C-alpha positions in Angstrom: 113.1 37.8 4.5 113.4 35.0 7.0 113.9 32.5 4.0 116.5 34.9 2.2 118.4 34.9 5.8 118.2 31.3 6.4 119.5 30.6 2.6 122.4 33.3 3.3 123.2 30.9 6.5 123.0 27.8 4.6 125.2 29.2 1.7 127.6 30.3 4.4 128.0 27.1 6.6 128.5 24.9 3.2 131.3 27.1 2.8 132.8 26.9 5.7 132.0 23.4 5.5 134.0 22.9 2.3 136.8 25.2 3.6 137.7 22.8 6.5 137.6 20.0 4.3 140.0 20.9 2.3 142.4 22.2 4.9 141.5 18.7 6.4 142.6 17.2 3.2 145.6 19.4 2.6 147.1 18.7 5.8 146.4 14.7 5.5 148.3 14.9 2.2 151.3 16.9 3.8 151.2 14.1 6.4 151.5 11.4 3.8 154.3 13.0 2.2 156.2 13.1 5.2 155.9 9.5 6.4 156.5 8.6 2.6 160.0 10.9 3.0 161.0 9.5 6.2 160.2 5.7 4.7 162.6 6.5 1.9 165.2 8.1 4.2 165.2 5.1 6.8 165.2 2.7 3.7 168.4 4.8 2.2 170.0 4.6 5.8 169.2 0.5 6.1 170.7 0.2 2.4 173.7 2.2 3.2 174.1 0.0 6.3 174.0 -3.4 4.3 176.2 -1.8 1.8 179.2 -1.3 4.5 178.8 -4.8 6.3 
């Protein structure tokens, strides 16, 4: 009985760990996308300024 409870706990803990890793990865990927968009926008602004000069 105790072994079954330990196994169940280990499965539950593994699932939580995987879920938290998945969420962290999604968050980091989202931040990278945001940063890429900001860099792209800044580049466009800089190019527009150069063309205006």
